[in-house]
C-alpha positions in Angstrom: 109.5 84.1 109.4 107.9 86.9 107.3 104.2 86.7 106.8 102.9 88.2 103.7 99.8 90.3 103.9 97.0 89.4 101.6 96.0 92.2 99.2 92.4 93.5 99.2 92.7 93.9 95.4 91.7 90.6 93.7 91.4 92.1 90.1 88.2 90.0 89.5 86.4 93.2 89.3 88.5 94.3 86.3 86.2 91.9 84.3 83.1 93.7 85.8 82.5 90.6 87.9 82.8 89.7 91.5 82.8 86.5 93.6 80.0 85.6 95.9 80.6 84.4 99.4 79.9 80.9 98.1 82.5 81.2 95.3 80.5 81.8 92.2 81.5 84.7 89.9 78.7 87.0 88.9 78.3 90.3 87.1 78.7 93.5 89.1 75.2 94.6 88.0 73.5 91.4 89.1 70.4 91.9 91.2 71.8 89.7 94.0 74.8 92.1 94.3 72.5 95.1 94.3 70.5 93.6 97.1 73.3 92.8 99.4 75.2 95.9 98.4 72.1 97.9 99.6 72.2 95.9 102.8 75.9 96.8 103.2 74.9 100.5 102.8 72.3 100.0 105.5 74.8 98.5 107.9 77.2 101.4 107.3 74.4 104.0 107.8 73.5 102.4 111.1 77.2 102.6 112.0 77.1 106.3 111.4 74.2 106.7 113.8 75.8 104.4 116.4 79.1 106.4 116.2 77.2 109.5 117.2 75.8 107.9 120.4 77.8 107.8 123.5 77.9 104.4 125.2 74.2 103.7 125.6 71.6 100.9 125.4 70.6 102.1 121.9 74.2 102.1 120.7 74.4 98.5 121.8 71.1 97.7 120.2 72.1 99.2 116.9 75.4 97.2 116.9 73.4 94.0 117.6 71.2 94.8 114.6 74.4 95.4 112.4 75.8 92.1 113.4 72.5 90.3 112.5 72.5 92.2 109.1 76.0 90.8 108.4 74.4 87.3 108.9 71.8 88.2 106.3 74.5 89.5 104.0 76.1 86.1 104.1 72.8 84.5 103.3 72.3 86.7 100.3 75.9 86.4 99.1 75.3 82.7 98.4 73.3 81.3 95.4 72.1 78.4 97.6 72.6 79.1 101.3 71.3 75.6 102.2 74.4 74.1 100.7 76.7 75.9 103.2 76.7 74.9 106.8 78.3 78.1 107.8 75.4 80.2 106.6 72.5 80.8 109.0 69.4 81.6 107.0 66.7 83.9 108.4 64.1 81.9 110.3 61.0 82.6 112.5 63.4 83.0 115.4 65.0 86.0 113.7 61.6 87.5 112.9 60.6 87.0 116.6 63.8 88.7 117.7 63.2 91.9 115.7 59.5 92.0 116.6 60.3 91.7 120.3 62.7 94.6 120.0 60.1 96.7 118.2 57.4 95.9 120.8 59.8 96.9 123.6 60.4 100.3 122.0 56.7 100.8 121.2 55.7 100.1 124.8 57.9 103.1 125.8 56.8 105.6 123.2 53.7 107.6 122.6 53.9 108.1 118.8 52.2 111.0 117.0 49.3 110.2 114.7 50.8 112.0 111.8 54.1 112.1 109.8 57.3 113.4 111.4 59.8 115.5 109.6 63.2 113.9 110.2 66.1 116.0 111.6 65.4 116.7 115.2 68.8 115.3 116.1 71.8 114.0 114.1 71.4 110.5 115.5 67.7 110.2 114.8 68.2 111.8 111.3 70.8 109.1 110.5 68.5 106.4 111.7 65.8 107.9 109.4 68.2 107.7 106.5 68.8 104.1 107.5 65.0 103.6 107.5 64.8 104.7 103.8 67.8 102.4 102.9 66.0 99.5 104.6 63.0 100.2 102.4 65.2 100.2 99.3 66.9 97.0 100.5 63.5 95.3 100.9 62.4 96.3 97.4 65.6 94.8 96.0 65.1 91.6 98.0 61.5 91.3 96.7 62.8 91.7 93.1 65.5 89.1 93.8 62.8 86.8 95.2 60.5 87.3 92.2 63.4 86.5 89.9 63.9 83.2 91.6 67.2 84.3 93.3 65.9 84.3 96.9 63.5 81.8 98.4 63.1 82.6 102.1 59.6 83.8 103.2 60.9 84.4 106.8 63.7 86.6 105.3 61.2 88.7 103.4 59.1 89.1 106.6 62.2 90.2 108.5 63.2 92.6 105.7 59.7 94.1 106.0 60.3 94.8 109.7 63.7 96.6 109.2 62.4 100.0 108.2 59.9 100.1 111.0 62.6 99.1 113.5 64.8 101.9 112.3 61.9 104.3 112.6 61.3 103.2 116.2 65.1 103.4 117.0 65.1 107.0 115.8 62.1 107.9 118.0 63.6 106.0 121.0 66.8 108.0 120.6 64.8 111.3 120.5 62.8 110.3 123.6 66.0 109.5 125.5 67.4 112.9 124.5 64.2 114.7 125.7 63.0 115.6 122.3 59.2 115.8 122.1 56.8 115.7 119.1 55.2 119.1 118.7 51.9 120.2 117.1 53.5 121.0 113.8 54.3 117.2 113.3 58.0 118.0 113.7 60.3 116.8 116.4 61.4 119.8 118.5 63.2 120.4 121.8 
């Protein structure tokens, strides 16, 4: 029996629309799509950083974050996530998870009291780019929330933690690579 492979091309986009995870068709310039598209960009940027790490605790940690961000993408790709049992909305449990990871890294680092110039290492530089994408994602999510398209306070708290977590991951990678923070506020070997 020959099994036909499904095409990735749906042609829905030919009408400048796309379908949400929950089935509704929306315009490609909809704020909801911008929000979870930015989240997708963040997941991919984290993947670049992870790909540059050899097998390590941080690579595993980044992958776990990516998987959780896919969960959030599913939540955002539905107009009413509560109507779909297969969607896991962000809760206090998820906020506690990310905060625990941040506290763990913070307990291992002595952070400088001034700004750092990104670029001490390719992995940390990619994590710093992820940090800026996380900030843009949060701004999009706030705009979506203000427009009435996202009603999850715990999600917004989690989104606020993402950029700080990416910053800490970048510094943890630098620490593990033996990169120290010098007096010029730049990471240097």
